[in-house]
C-alpha positions in Angstrom: 0.0 0.0 0.0 1.2 3.5 -0.8 1.0 4.9 2.7 1.9 1.9 4.9 3.6 3.1 8.1 2.7 6.8 7.5 0.8 9.0 10.0 -1.7 11.5 8.7 -3.8 14.4 10.1 -6.9 15.3 8.2 -8.8 18.4 9.4 -12.5 18.7 8.6 -12.6 14.9 8.4 -16.0 14.3 10.0 -18.0 14.8 6.8 -17.8 15.5 3.1 -14.5 15.7 1.4 -12.5 15.5 4.6 -14.2 12.2 5.6 -13.6 10.7 2.1 -9.9 11.7 2.3 -9.5 10.3 5.8 -11.0 7.0 4.7 -8.9 6.9 1.6 -5.6 7.5 3.5 -6.5 4.8 6.0 -7.3 2.4 3.1 -3.9 3.1 1.7 -2.3 2.1 5.0 -1.9 5.4 6.9 -2.8 5.8 10.6 -5.1 8.8 10.7 -5.9 11.6 13.2 -9.5 12.5 12.3 -10.0 16.1 13.2 -13.4 17.7 13.1 -14.9 20.4 15.3 -18.3 19.0 14.4 -20.0 22.2 13.5 -22.9 23.1 11.2 -22.0 24.6 7.8 -22.0 28.1 9.3 -19.6 27.1 12.1 -22.2 26.7 14.9 -23.1 23.8 17.2 -19.8 22.0 17.7 -19.8 18.3 18.5 -17.2 15.5 18.7 -19.6 13.0 17.2 -18.6 13.4 13.5 -14.9 12.7 14.2 -15.7 9.8 16.4 -18.0 8.3 13.8 -15.3 8.4 11.1 -12.7 6.8 13.5 -15.2 4.0 14.1 -15.5 3.6 10.3 -11.8 3.3 9.8 -11.3 0.9 12.7 -14.2 -1.3 11.5 -12.4 -1.6 8.2 -9.2 -2.7 10.0 -7.4 0.6 10.0 -6.0 2.7 12.8 -7.4 6.1 13.8 -7.9 8.5 16.6 -10.2 11.5 16.9 -9.3 15.2 17.6 -12.3 17.5 18.0 -10.3 20.7 18.4 -11.1 23.8 16.3 -8.5 24.8 13.6 -9.5 28.4 14.0 -7.0 29.0 16.9 -3.3 28.4 17.2 -3.9 26.4 20.4 -6.4 24.2 18.5 -4.0 23.6 15.6 -1.2 22.7 17.9 -3.3 20.3 19.9 -4.4 18.6 16.6 -0.8 18.1 15.6 0.2 17.0 19.1 -2.5 14.3 18.9 -0.6 12.6 16.1 2.6 12.7 18.1 0.9 11.3 21.3 -0.9 8.6 19.4 1.6 7.5 16.9 4.9 9.2 17.6 5.3 11.2 14.3 3.6 13.1 11.5 4.1 12.5 7.8 1.0 13.9 6.2 -1.2 17.0 6.9 -4.4 17.5 4.9 -6.3 20.7 5.6 -10.0 20.3 4.6 -11.9 22.1 7.4 -14.2 24.9 6.5 -17.4 26.8 6.9 -19.7 29.0 4.8 -21.4 32.3 5.6 -22.7 33.7 2.3 -23.4 37.4 1.6 -22.7 39.9 -1.2 -19.8 42.2 -0.4 -22.1 45.1 0.3 -24.1 43.1 2.8 -21.3 41.2 4.5 -21.2 41.6 8.3 -17.8 41.8 9.9 -18.5 38.7 12.0 -19.2 36.6 8.9 -16.1 37.8 7.3 -13.9 37.1 10.3 -15.4 33.6 11.0 -14.8 32.3 7.5 -11.3 33.8 7.2 -10.4 32.4 10.6 -11.6 28.9 9.9 -10.2 28.5 6.4 -7.1 30.7 6.0 -6.0 30.9 9.7 -7.1 27.3 10.1 -4.6 26.2 7.5 -1.8 28.2 9.1 -2.7 27.1 12.7 -2.1 23.5 11.7 0.7 24.0 9.1 3.0 26.0 11.4 3.4 23.2 14.0 3.4 20.6 11.2 6.2 22.3 9.3 8.3 22.6 12.5 8.2 18.8 12.8 8.6 18.1 9.1 11.6 20.5 8.9 13.3 18.5 11.7 12.7 15.1 10.1 13.4 16.5 6.6 10.3 14.9 5.1 6.5 15.4 4.8 3.5 16.0 2.7 1.1 18.9 3.1 -2.2 19.1 1.0 -4.3 22.2 1.3 -7.7 22.9 -0.1 -8.6 25.9 -2.2 -11.7 26.3 -4.4 -12.8 27.4 -7.8 -14.6 30.1 -5.8 -11.1 31.3 -4.8 -9.5 30.9 -8.2 -12.4 32.5 -10.2 -14.4 34.4 -7.6 -17.9 34.0 -6.2 -20.3 36.9 -6.0 -22.1 35.7 -2.9 -19.0 34.4 -1.1 -16.3 37.2 -0.9 -15.1 35.9 2.5 -14.8 32.3 1.4 -13.2 33.3 -2.0 -10.7 35.6 -0.3 -9.7 32.8 2.2 -9.4 30.2 -0.6 -7.2 32.4 -2.8 -5.1 33.2 0.3 -4.6 29.5 0.8 -3.1 29.3 -2.7 -0.5 31.9 -1.7 0.1 30.1 1.6 0.6 26.8 -0.4 3.1 28.3 -2.8 5.0 30.1 0.0 5.2 26.9 2.0 6.4 24.9 -1.0 9.2 27.4 -1.5 10.2 27.4 2.2 10.1 23.7 2.7 11.5 22.3 -0.6 15.1 22.0 0.8 13.7 19.9 3.7 12.0 17.4 1.2 8.6 18.6 2.2 6.0 19.2 -0.5 2.9 21.4 -0.4 0.1 21.3 -3.0 -3.5 22.5 -3.2 -6.6 20.7 -4.3 -9.4 22.7 -6.0 -12.3 20.2 -5.7 -15.7 20.0 -7.3 -18.0 17.7 -5.4 -21.5 17.6 -3.9 -21.3 18.2 -0.2 -23.2 19.9 2.6 -21.6 23.2 1.5 -22.6 23.0 -2.2 -26.2 22.0 -1.2 -26.5 25.6 0.2 -26.2 27.0 -3.3 -29.7 27.7 -4.7 -31.0 25.9 -7.7 -30.6 22.5 -9.4 -27.3 20.9 -10.0 -27.6 22.0 -13.7 -28.1 25.6 -12.5 -25.1 25.4 -10.2 -23.0 24.1 -13.1 -24.0 27.2 -15.1 -23.6 29.5 -12.1 -21.3 29.8 -9.1 -19.8 26.4 -9.0 -19.4 23.3 -11.2 -20.5 20.3 -9.2 -19.7 16.8 -10.3 -20.3 13.8 -8.0 -19.6 12.7 -4.5 -16.4 13.6 -2.6 -14.9 10.1 -3.0 -13.3 11.2 -6.3 -11.0 13.6 -4.3 -9.5 10.9 -2.0 -7.2 9.1 -4.6 -5.7 12.4 -5.7 -4.9 13.3 -2.1 -3.5 9.8 -1.4 -1.2 10.1 -4.5 0.1 13.6 -3.5 0.7 12.2 0.1 2.8 9.3 -1.2 6.5 8.9 -2.2 5.4 8.8 -5.8 4.7 12.5 -5.6 7.9 13.5 -3.8 8.9 15.8 -6.7 5.5 17.6 -7.0 5.1 20.8 -5.1 3.6 24.3 -5.3 0.8 23.1 -7.6 -2.9 23.6 -7.7 -4.7 20.5 -8.8 -8.4 20.5 -9.9 -10.5 17.4 -9.3 -14.0 17.0 -10.7 -15.3 13.5 -10.8 -12.9 11.5 -13.1 -11.2 14.7 -14.4 -7.9 15.8 -12.8 -6.5 19.1 -14.0 -3.3 21.1 -13.3 -3.8 24.8 -13.0 -1.2 27.2 -14.5 1.1 29.2 -12.4 0.6 33.0 -12.5 2.3 34.5 -15.5 1.9 37.6 -17.7 -0.6 37.1 -20.6 0.4 40.3 -22.6 2.7 43.3 -22.0 3.1 46.8 -23.3 6.3 48.7 -22.8 7.5 52.3 -23.1 11.1 53.5 -22.2 9.8 56.6 -20.6 6.8 55.1 -18.8 3.2 55.6 -19.4 0.7 58.4 -18.8 -3.0 57.5 -18.0 -4.0 59.0 -21.4 -1.5 56.9 -23.3 -2.8 53.8 -21.6 -6.4 54.7 -22.4 -5.4 54.9 -26.0 -3.7 51.5 -26.3 -5.2 49.4 -23.5 -7.9 47.5 -25.3 -5.8 46.6 -28.4 -2.5 46.0 -26.6 -3.6 44.4 -23.3 -7.3 43.9 -23.1 -8.4 41.5 -20.4 -7.7 37.9 -19.6 -10.8 35.8 -20.0 -13.0 35.9 -16.8 -14.2 32.3 -16.8 -16.8 32.8 -14.1 -18.3 35.8 -16.0 -18.5 33.6 -19.1 -20.0 30.6 -17.2 -22.6 32.9 -15.6 -23.4 34.8 -18.8 -22.5 38.1 -17.1 -21.9 41.3 -19.1 -18.9 43.4 -18.2 -19.4 46.8 -16.4 -20.3 49.4 -18.9 -22.0 46.8 -21.1 -25.1 46.4 -18.8 -27.8 48.7 -17.4 -26.4 50.9 -14.6 -29.2 49.8 -12.2 -28.5 46.0 -12.7 -27.8 44.8 -9.2 -28.6 41.9 -6.7 -28.0 41.0 -3.2 -28.0 38.1 -0.7 
């Protein structure tokens, strides 16, 4: 098995993608710390039952697992989650960060508390676990870190500015960690998943409408687990700093940021000169989410066209 003898921590592993990943890692031979704060989609009503249930599933299938019900949203919680792996199994080889919540609003209706809660759980939640994990992995000079971004982060989502900001921030955190940890033989890659979960069920409309709208949904979260298992294995020791899309049977590699077009003047530009050449020389890179949603660009639609959530 690919992960025999390895120890993994999976956050948000009580349900959805995290649960599928935890079960997949265990099936591949890893001993798993199943972390889940056990909250509702909006982050309320914590419970240890989801984590305990997944541990029971893994053990029933002949694997090894322990539960950790701490919140990833605090540094103390992140450290306790990582310490659980050391106390239970004496080491840590793999960290998968899949914990998250949703609180949807348009940017002009977003309460500060909803912004803070989502940023804290997603972006700070990654950091709170990754910092203690990287300390250990640097010392042992090996390790695998798999983060979770989203197409909402990569392309934007009108009703989820907090979630989108956190998910794009995770891409920057992933690439920065890949750069910092490469000389210690530690890899860090991000998954951009499409799967039907509790979180996607909150998006209004039928699956077909969601496909045309804010997120392309494929099938269950089980399709994500093999990709994570591969990235956590020795077979992926040379792969780092990448964003990998997974949608059902489709696995995609996203491009690294690079200039699409450039315009140059020895003496620099004035605003008037840019106005004269911009559309022909630079234009815009395609906004895939605009295209998918059939949205007109500003200036090409009625001035009073607006919506809110």
